[in-house]
C-alpha positions in Angstrom: 36.6 7.0 -32.6 36.8 3.8 -30.6 37.0 5.8 -27.3 33.6 7.5 -28.2 32.0 4.1 -28.6 33.3 3.0 -25.3 32.1 6.2 -23.6 28.7 5.8 -25.1 28.5 2.2 -24.1 29.4 3.2 -20.5 26.7 5.8 -20.5 24.1 3.4 -21.8 25.1 0.8 -19.2 24.8 3.5 -16.4 21.4 4.5 -17.7 20.3 0.8 -17.8 21.6 0.3 -14.3 19.7 3.3 -13.1 16.5 2.0 -14.7 16.9 -1.4 -13.0 17.3 0.4 -9.6 14.2 2.5 -10.3 12.2 -0.5 -11.2 13.2 -2.2 -7.9 12.3 1.0 -5.9 8.9 1.1 -7.6 8.3 -2.6 -6.8 9.2 -2.0 -3.2 6.9 0.9 -3.0 4.1 -1.1 -4.6 4.5 -3.8 -2.0 4.5 -1.3 0.8 1.3 0.3 -0.5 -0.4 -3.0 -1.0 0.4 -3.8 2.7 -1.0 -0.4 3.8 -4.2 -1.0 1.8 -4.6 -4.4 3.4 -4.1 -2.9 6.9 -6.7 -0.2 6.1 -9.2 -2.9 5.0 -8.7 -4.8 8.2 -9.0 -1.7 10.3 -12.1 -0.6 8.4 -13.7 -4.1 9.0 -12.9 -3.8 12.7 -14.4 -0.3 13.0 -17.5 -1.3 11.0 -17.9 -4.2 13.3 -17.7 -1.9 16.3 -20.3 0.4 14.8 -22.6 -2.6 14.3 -22.0 -3.9 17.9 -22.7 -0.4 19.3 -25.9 -0.1 17.2 -27.0 -3.4 18.5 -26.2 -2.5 22.1 -28.0 0.8 21.8 -31.1 -1.0 20.3 -31.0 -3.5 23.1 -30.8 -0.8 25.7 -33.7 1.1 24.1 -35.8 -2.2 24.0 -35.1 -2.8 27.7 -36.2 0.7 28.6 -39.5 0.2 26.8 -40.2 -2.9 28.9 
């Protein structure tokens, strides 16, 4: 009977260890995704700025052609 308790405890310890590892994997993934989102936001701001600059340049050229 004692050997069964030991075996069950070992299995529970293994399951707990697996869960700790999974939590760490998920934390790492979450950090990676947060960094990717931040990079996307920076790139989006840059591209929107380029669009605005190009729109201003186009408007400026159109204004010059009118004069």
